[in-house]
Each structure stands twice: as structure tokens, then as C-alpha cells.
Phi, psi and omega in degrees: 000133180285164179297322180294319178296321179297324180290328182280341182293124182296145178269093184273121179258141178296139181293140177284134180281129176281105181268335184282325178051044184292343179283348181264148172295155186309317184293316179291326177298316180297318179296322178294318178298319177301314180297319180295315182297314181294323179296318180296315180294319181296324183282342185272143177273344180239162176306138184260120181283166182304317185297333177286315179297327181295342181287342187246004179233170181292158184295338179259010181284133178271105183301319182298319180291324175300312179300317180300317181291323177296317179299320180297322180288336181269004187305324182262008181265161180282359177233163184216170178256120185240149173273119184209138175053038176081013179208199179234148183208144172283131177219145175295139179296143185301331182297340180263011181303316180294325179295314179297319180297320180294325183281318188242351182079018179214150180288156181301127176080358183278121183244354183231166180292156179294144178275147172287169178299318181297317179297320179295318180296316180294318178300320179297317179297319178297318181299318184278326190244014180296150354285139184219142181273165177295324178296320179293322176297317180297319178296325180295317184271350179077011175203160188294133170273116189289155175296328179297319179296315177301321180298324177297314181294322177292320181297330177269006178058035175271333177227163177213169177290135176256199179293153177292143180286147176287002179292161177306133182088351178047058181294156177290148171255171179236142179226161176278165185244175173296328178294326174301312179300316182296314183296328183256012173067032180253142175277317177219167178294341178295344179275355172298143175306135182296118186297314182295322179294321177296321177295314181298326181277358181074015181271342182207144176208170177301321181297317179294322180297314180294335178277356177096015179275096185255135178303143177304137180105344179250005178255122180258354180175171180236154180208157177286344182290129179228017178275146170268000000 
């Protein structure tokens, strides 16, 4: 393009979105905000956080109330709006999991391969005791947790490197990720079953954990593989 052509090219600026919608009556304004919020969430492949939704509604709009009204309208639909990984996402209701599996050969919302029991146990320990080193994980199970197993969890973006440990050699620690929260339907780690409460109730102990007794909600699949 010549310099003269570049000078003649109009400078098109993106239109500013009217988020306040003050020209609309309150009821229609609310309906428009609901539509915008649901459209943004529907178009996103990952959970949408509050700060993104706030860009398309008025400054005094209550995001939680908008979400509640959208959920009420979806009550009879096969999908719902869920709070997960610090945001909101459309997901097929669990009751339709078998239907999705029959149609596509995969469970609803499942994007990664099923974990073996060993992988699930190690992931659970990282979730509860993070940040934790591979040596500490090995000490917990009484046998070495392999780099390959850690690699599987990292490859599925369920865990990531955390801060270096203050131990000699400053080894890396491991922590769970937002993808971990998303895959297991958690909004925050605070929604994990309370480990001490499970111990006090006699529902979980180190012995049960090592035997493969994993709390419901943290198992994504089963496998014959039982090596760490």
C-alpha cells in the first residue's frame, strides 16, 4: 500500500458499547443485560470471570442477580449455568451424562482422558496439601511417585509448578490449576471436602487413602493401572 493510499484509508474506531442503557425502561434494561451476560458465557470455551461480564452491563448491575435469573430460565433445559474455576460456564446437566456418552462416546464436559487410580490419588494429595514436592508425595505413599505420573497430570493441565520449597536444593512444589477446578466442577478449593472433618468422621484416613478410598467427586475415572 502506498503512503498516499494509507493516508486516504479511513480510521475506523470500534463503536463504544452502551452498557448503561438509560434509554430503556428498567425491565427491558435488565432483560438486555441478561441476554448479554448469557451470550458472553455461551460464546466462551472457558469459565467467564466477573470482570469480563462487568464489561457488558451497567456499573450498578448486580451480576449475581443476573446469573440467578438466567439460571431460573434454564431450569427446564438440559444444560445449566454453573460457578466453576472462579467464573461461570454453561454445562450439560449431569443427569444427561449417559445420553452424551451414548451419542459421542464421552461424558458430558469431559475434555481429557480418564485418570488412573494412582493418578487420581496423587492429584488428590496435591489438591489437599499443596504446595507439595514430589519427594513429599513419595514419602506420603511410601514409594516413589514417578516423574511420568507427574507429567501426565501436568500434561492435562491439572497441576503446575508452585513456589520452590525451602528444603535443601529448593525443589519445585506442585499446585492445582484453574483447569483442575473446572474439570472437577469446583469454583474454589474451599469446596473440596474438608479433610480433617472426613478424618474426624472416620470417612477418610491416610490408610484409606493409600488403599484407594477416594472421596466422591475427586475420581474422574478408573483404570487397572495401580502403579505410582
